[in-house]
N, C-alpha and C positions, 0 to 999 in steps of 0.2 A: 850265570848263576841266577836261579829263580828268586824273585823278591820275597822277602819274609811277610807273611800276612800281617796287616796292621795290628789285629787283635793279639798277636804273639809277641810283638815288640815290647820289651820291658819298659817301664816308665821313664827310666834314665836315658833310654836310647830312642825315645819317640821322635819321629820326624818333626821338624818344625812346621808351624802352621797355626793360624788363628782358630782357637776353640775346637781343637781337634780331640780333646779328652774332657770336654765340659761335663762334670759329674751331676747326675740327676739328684744328688744329695743337697744341692743348693735350694731345691723347691720347698721341702718341708718348712724350712725357717722363712722362705719367702712368703708361703701361705700363711704362716703364723703372723708375719708383719702385716699382710693384708687384712687378715682378721682383726688385728689390733686397730688398724686404722679405721675400719668399720665400727669396731666397739667404741672408739673415741667419738665418732659421729653420734652414736646413740647416747653416750655420756654427756656430750655438749648439749644435746637436746633435753635430756633429763634434768640438768642442773643449770640451764640457761647460761652456759658458757659461750664465749664468742665463737661464731662458726669458723672463724680463720684458723683456730687450733686444729680441729680435725681436717680441714681443707689442705693445710700445709702438709700435714702428715700423709694424707691420701695422695697428694701430688707427688711427694718424694717416693713413697712406696710404690706408686704406680709406675714412675719412671724406672726404678730399679727392677721392678718385676718384669717390665717389657724388655729391659736389657737382658735379664736372665733367660727369658724365653727366646730371644734372638740368639743368644750365645749357644743355647742347645740346638736350636734350629739350624745354626750354621754347621754344627757337627753332623746333624742328620742329612742335611743336603750334601755334604761331602761324601757320606756313605750311608744310605738309608738303612741298610741291615744293621747298623750299629745300635738302633733302637731295640731290636729283637735281642741283641747281645746284652743290653743293660737290663732287659726284663728277666734274664736268667737268674739274677741274684737279687736278694731281698732289698738292699738300698736302692737298686735301680727300679724295682717295681714300686716301692713306696714313693720314690722321688718323681717318677713319671706320672703317677697317679695324682700327686700333689701339683704337678705342673698343670694338668687339666683343670683341677679344681681352682687354681689360680685364675684361669680364664673367667670362671663363673664370678669369682670375687671381684675381679677387675670390671666386669659388666655391672655388678651392683654398686661398685664405688663410683663409676662414671655416669650411672643413670640420671642423677640430678642435673648433670652438665650437658648431656647429649643422648636422648633416648634411642635414636637411630644407631648411633655408634655402640651403645651399650647392648642393644638387641643383636647387633652384628657379632659382637664379642661372645654374647650368649650362644648364638647359633654355632659359632666356631668351637665353643666349648662342647656343645652337644656332639658335633661331628668328631672332635678329637676324643671325646669320651667313648663314643661308640668304636672308633678305631682302636682305642686302647683296650677295651674290653674284648674285641675280636682278637687282638694280639696276645693278650693274656691267655685266653682260652686255647689259642694255638700253642703257645709256650707250655701250658699245663699238660696238654694231651701229647705233646711231642718231646717233653722233656722228662727228667727222672721223677719218680713218684714223690719225692720230698718236696718238689716245687708245688704239689697240690695240697700240701698241708695248710690248713687255715691259720692265718696269722692276723693280728690286729691291723696290719697294713691293708687287709681285704676291705676294711671299712672305706679306705680312701678310693678304692677302685670301684667296688660294687655297691656299697651303701652311700657312696659319694654322691649319688644322684639326689640326695636330700640337699646338698649344696646348690645344685641346679635349681631344685624347687625353691630354696630360699631366695636365690637370685631372681627367679621368675616372679615372685610376688611383688617385687619392687619394679619390675618391668611391665606390670600390667597384664601379665599372662597367667591369670588365676586358674584357668582350666588346665594349662600345662602344669602348673605348680601343684595343683591337687592330685593329678595323676602321678607325678614323680614322687609326691609325698608318700602316697600309700605303697608304691613300689619300693622306695628306700626304707620305709618302716618295716616292711616284711623281711627284706634282705638283712637289715640291721638286727632284728630280733634273731634271725637264723644264725648270724655270725656270733652274736653274743651267746647263744645257746650252745653252739659248738665249742667256742672258746672256753666257756665255763666248764664244760665236760673235760676238755683237754688239761685245763689248769687243775682240776680236781685229781687227776691221776698222774700228772707228771710236773716236774719243776721247770721253770723257765731259766735258761742260762743267764748269768748276771749282765753280759753285754747287751742282750736283747730286752731286758726288762723296761727300759724307757719307752719301748714301742707299746707297752700295755696302756700308756695314757691315751692312745688313739681311741680306745674304747669309750672315753668321755665325749669325744667330738660329736658323733652322730646323735647322742642323747641331747646334747646342747642345741645342735642345729635343727633336730626335729621339733624340739620346743620352740624355738625361734620361729620356725616356718609355721608351726600350728598356730602360734599367736598372730602371725601375719595373715593367716587365712580365717581368722575368727574362732579357731578352736581353743578357747581360753582353758577349758578343763584339761585337755590333753597337754597344753603348755605347761600348766601347773604340775601335772604328774611328772613331766620330763625335767622340770626345774628341780623338783624334789630328788628325781634320779641323779641328775647332774650333781647336785649337792652331796648325795651320798657317795657317788663315786669319787668325787673330789676329795672328801673327807678321808676315804680309804687311801688314796694316793698320798695325801699329806702325811697322814700317820705312818705310812709305810715308806716314806721317802728315803730313809737310809738304805732300806732293802732295794728299792727301785733303782737307785742311782749308785749302788755298790761298786760298780765296775769303773766309776769315775767318768770324767767328761769324754764324749765320742761324738761323731756326727749324728748318732742315733737320738741325741738330746733334741735334735730338730723336731722330733715327734711330740715333744712336750708343748711346743708353741702354739699351734692352732687350737688344741683343746681349751687351753686356758683363755685364749681371746674369745672363743665361741661360747664359753660359759659366761663370761662377762656380758657378752652381747645378749644372751637369753635373759639374764636376770634384769638388765637394764631395760630390755623390751617390755618385761612384765610390770616394772615399776611397783608401786604399793609397798608391800613388805619386802620386796626384792630389790628395792631401790638402793639402799645403803649397802647391803651385801654385793650389789652389782658394782657400785663405785669402788668398794674395797677390792673387789676382784679385778677391776680394771687397773687399779694402781699396782697390785701385786703382779698381774700379768705383764704390765709394762716394764716393771723392774726385772722380770725374769726374761721375757721374750728378747728384748733388745740386746742384752749381753750374749745371750746364747746365739742369736742370729749373727752378731758382729763376730763372734769367735769362729763360727762355721765359715763365714764369708772370708775371714782372714786366712783360714786354711785353704780355701779355694785360691785366693790371690797368691798365696805362696807356693801353689801347686801340690800341696799335701793331700787335699781332700779327694782327688781322683784316685790316687794310689791306695788311700786308706779304705775307700768304699769300693774298689774294684771296678771302677767305671771303665766301659769299653772305650777303645780308640778308633777314631775314624781314619 
């Protein structure tokens, strides 16, 4: 009798083996935790807090992030085609894009402790990002037309280069950062434009509404990167844009979260952390709002991440997000 293909085996009958169905959905909250750790670094500097506070958080989140990356890599090594199968569904596309961005934030987090290691992680992120982009384009052109629909998750994949630009500023790669900044800015504006047109003519299903928060992330990271490159005027513009977007999401929170808790809540985490980082980076009038945002982000991101990771530990997350099986 011919063996059943791994991707057709139901979850309750999956063959045993370590990390055979690691869900990409673990990476959006992991990205949020990394962003939160970096935001605390900025908060400690802005308010003269002991450096040990962000250092401990960065150390803990870095170890967990590396574990998550190894867990997914173990799945890919077992059957490389599984990554393309994960890219066929929205949670997989968003999760794998977030995994790539985790490499950039790890590079930014480790830069003060080892520049060579941080630059190595940054280079790995660039390579993984290019590979992801190629895989996504292949998936779009060979898959059904609905896969080519613009979603907020496109920011993670295509305008996610702004996260690379932000990391590059801290690694002394200003020329690289500048080039990536303008590339990401153009892509982000294009995605915002198309998304706004889609939103004006059709409603968003309740389960997918938390993904709309991703629109906040590029605005915040563009502002932070602009500040790092000396573009204070651009940074102020995007600080105002991030504040406006955040206000809309807060006021519409009952509508945004109407479907109740799901793994898509992981999309809420990084935008909050990125906004806190931007405001703390600017200081001045943004200093106290940045501190308030940092506290609010901490109180929101940690419980969301823990709840999603608990689902992973129990084996529920893979089934609920349709993760492919190696």
